C-alpha positions as CSV (number, residue, x, y, z in Angstrom):
1,M,49.8,-51.3,32.6
2,M,49.7,-49.9,36.1
3,K,49.8,-46.1,36.7
4,T,53.1,-44.7,38.0
5,I,53.4,-41.8,40.4
6,E,56.5,-40.0,41.0
7,V,57.2,-38.1,44.1
8,V,59.8,-36.7,46.2
9,A,60.3,-36.9,50.1
10,A,62.4,-34.9,52.5
11,I,64.0,-36.3,55.5
12,I,64.3,-33.0,57.4
13,H,66.7,-32.9,60.4
14,H,67.5,-30.4,62.8
15,D,69.3,-30.4,66.3
16,G,69.3,-34.3,66.2
17,K,65.5,-34.6,65.3
18,I,63.7,-35.8,62.2
19,L,60.6,-34.4,60.9
20,A,57.7,-36.7,60.1
21,T,54.1,-35.5,59.3
22,Q,50.8,-37.4,59.8
23,R,48.4,-37.6,56.6
24,G,45.1,-35.9,57.4
25,Y,43.2,-37.4,54.3
26,G,43.0,-40.2,51.9
27,D,43.3,-44.0,51.9
28,F,46.5,-43.8,54.3
29,K,44.9,-41.2,56.6
30,D,46.6,-41.0,60.1
31,G,49.7,-42.7,58.8
32,W,53.2,-41.1,59.3
33,E,55.3,-40.1,56.4
34,F,58.1,-37.8,55.4
35,P,56.9,-34.6,53.8
36,G,56.9,-34.1,50.2
37,G,54.7,-34.6,47.0
38,K,54.3,-35.2,43.3
39,M,56.7,-33.9,40.8
40,E,55.4,-31.7,38.0
41,A,56.4,-32.4,34.4
42,G,59.8,-31.4,33.4
43,E,60.8,-30.8,37.1
44,T,63.9,-32.2,38.6
45,A,63.6,-33.9,42.0
46,E,65.6,-31.4,43.8
47,H,63.5,-28.5,42.6
48,A,60.3,-30.6,43.3
49,I,61.2,-31.2,46.9
50,V,62.2,-27.5,47.5
51,R,58.8,-26.4,46.1
52,E,56.6,-29.1,47.8
53,I,58.0,-28.3,51.2
54,E,57.5,-24.5,50.7
55,E,53.9,-25.2,49.5
56,E,53.0,-27.7,52.3
57,L,55.0,-26.4,55.3
58,N,55.9,-22.9,54.2
59,V,59.5,-23.6,55.1
60,E,62.7,-23.2,52.8
61,I,64.8,-26.2,52.8
62,R,68.1,-27.1,51.2
63,P,68.5,-30.8,50.0
64,E,71.9,-31.9,51.3
65,K,72.2,-35.3,49.8
66,F,70.1,-37.6,47.7
67,L,69.5,-40.7,49.8
68,H,67.7,-43.3,47.8
69,T,64.9,-43.8,45.2
70,V,62.1,-46.3,46.5
71,E,60.2,-48.2,43.9
72,Y,56.9,-49.9,45.3
73,D,54.0,-51.5,43.8
74,Y,50.6,-50.6,45.5
75,P,47.5,-52.4,44.5
76,N,46.5,-49.5,42.2
77,F,49.5,-47.8,41.2
78,H,53.5,-48.1,41.1
79,L,55.3,-45.5,43.2
80,T,58.7,-44.0,42.5
81,M,59.9,-41.9,45.4
82,H,63.2,-39.9,45.5
83,C,64.3,-39.2,48.9
84,F,66.7,-36.3,50.1
85,I,68.3,-35.8,53.4
86,S,67.6,-31.9,53.9
87,V,68.0,-29.1,56.4
């Protein structure tokens, strides 16, 4: 059975612009992504996205709306990514 990783991503918008970050490490180094990260056991997706953005960017956000959950099979794992429109 393939390992599943559950993550959250924030599509942060402000003044007509959307924030994307560039990965600085790993297999996908230099690729562009929406900021976020792994959910912790027992954590809601909404709580995880607020926590992850605070940890990664030292910014407080407010998830405005759940957008979509992406399911994708990479060669070594299955990704479940919950995406939120945030400010």
